[in-house]
Every structure is written in structure tokens, then in C-alpha cells.
C-alpha positions in Angstrom: -14.3 -12.9 0.2 -11.2 -14.4 -1.4 -8.5 -12.3 -3.0 -9.6 -13.7 -6.4 -13.2 -12.9 -5.8 -12.3 -9.3 -4.7 -10.2 -8.9 -7.9 -13.1 -10.0 -10.1 -15.5 -7.8 -8.3 -13.3 -4.8 -8.7 -13.0 -5.5 -12.4 -16.7 -5.9 -12.7 -17.3 -2.6 -10.9 -14.8 -0.8 -13.1 -16.4 -2.3 -16.2 -19.8 -0.9 -15.1 -18.2 2.6 -14.7 -16.0 2.5 -17.8 -16.5 -0.4 -20.2 -13.5 0.6 -22.4 -11.0 -0.3 -19.6 -9.4 -3.7 -19.5 -8.5 -4.9 -16.0 -5.5 -7.3 -15.4 -4.4 -8.9 -12.2 -0.8 -8.2 -11.1 1.1 -10.5 -8.8 4.1 -10.1 -6.5 7.2 -11.9 -7.6 7.1 -13.6 -4.1 4.2 -16.0 -4.1 4.3 -16.2 -0.3 3.9 -12.5 0.0 1.0 -12.6 -2.4 -1.0 -14.7 0.2 -0.4 -12.3 3.1 -3.4 -10.3 4.3 -1.2 -7.2 4.4 -0.2 -7.6 0.7 -2.3 -5.2 -1.5 -4.5 -6.5 -4.2 -2.8 -5.2 -7.4 -4.7 -4.4 -10.6 -3.5 -3.0 -13.9 -6.0 -0.8 -15.9 -5.4 -0.5 -19.6 -7.1 2.7 -20.4 -7.0 4.5 -23.7 -7.9 7.8 -22.0 -5.1 7.9 -19.5 -1.8 9.8 -20.0 1.3 7.8 -21.0 4.4 7.9 -18.9 7.9 6.4 -19.1 7.1 4.3 -16.0 4.1 2.5 -14.5 3.1 4.4 -11.3 1.3 2.3 -8.6 -1.4 4.2 -6.7 -2.4 2.9 -3.3 -5.9 2.8 -1.9 -7.2 1.9 1.6 -9.2 -1.3 2.1 -12.9 -1.3 1.1 -15.7 -3.8 1.1 -15.3 -4.2 -2.7 -11.6 -5.0 -2.3 -12.4 -7.7 0.2 -11.0 -5.4 2.9 -7.6 -5.6 1.3 -5.5 -2.5 0.5 -5.4 -2.0 -3.2 -2.9 -0.8 -5.8 -4.1 0.4 -9.2 -1.8 1.1 -12.1 -3.3 2.9 -15.1 -1.6 2.6 -18.5 -2.4 3.2 -22.2 -2.9 0.4 -24.7 0.5 1.5 -26.3 2.2 1.1 -22.9 0.5 -2.3 -22.5 2.1 -3.3 -25.9 5.5 -2.2 -24.5 4.8 -4.2 -21.3 4.1 -7.3 -23.4 7.4 -7.0 -25.3 9.5 -6.1 -22.3 10.4 -2.5 -23.1 8.2 -1.3 -20.1 8.3 -3.2 -16.8 5.9 -3.4 -13.9 7.2 -2.0 -10.6 9.1 -4.1 -8.0 9.4 -7.2 -10.3 5.7 -7.7 -10.2 4.3 -9.9 -12.9 1.2 -9.6 -15.1 -1.6 -12.0 -14.5 -4.9 -12.8 -16.2 -7.3 -10.4 -17.9 -10.3 -10.0 -15.5 -12.4 -7.8 -17.8 -15.9 -9.3 -17.9 -16.7 -10.9 -21.2 -19.8 -8.8 -21.7 -17.7 -5.5 -21.8 -14.4 -6.7 -23.3 -15.6 -5.9 -26.8 -16.3 -2.3 -26.1 -12.8 -1.1 -25.5 -9.7 -1.2 -27.7 -8.6 -4.6 -29.0 -5.6 -5.7 -26.8 
């Protein structure tokens, strides 16, 4: 399974558990590092039911079959924090950059409009 396939599978599994969450891919600032097998798969969950914080806290998880046997980092933020991220008043850790919305189209309408 490729890194992209694993990211999409993780988003689909999350959508099945909680269709209100939007899942975004997050990339390292170093594109070479992003291709390394030791580099974690990074996902940002925009979740209206999480608690806001002044920072984005990455939580690490061990490799699983769903993650393509890659270690995974999940970051959980509110829609308001996502707005702050979009305008630059909140930043991703370690100069990471926000990637594409991986939320399956069949569930994207259920959650908050982002």
C-alpha cells in the first residue's frame, strides 16, 4: 500500500466512525523526508467536538495495517482553529504544511462547512 492509499484509507475509516470530521493530509517541509519509510504519515482532523488549544499537538501512533505499516501522527483541531491555520495565526508544528482534504465525498456534507 502506498503512502497516499494509506492516508485515504485512514480518512475513510475515520469517516465511518465519525462523519463530522474532515481529514487533511499534512506534509513535511522536506519532501525527501516525506518519502522515507521512517517518516510518519501525518493527518489533521478538523473536529467540532475537540477542545481548542493555543497550539496544534501531534499525537504519535504505532504502525498498523490501516496506516500501510507506517507510524502515524494525528492532530485534532476545531473548525475555528482550522480558520486560524488558514489565515496564518496558527501554525502546524515543525514547519509542516497542509495538504489536500481527504474526507470522502459521501460524508463531507455531514460535518461543519469548512
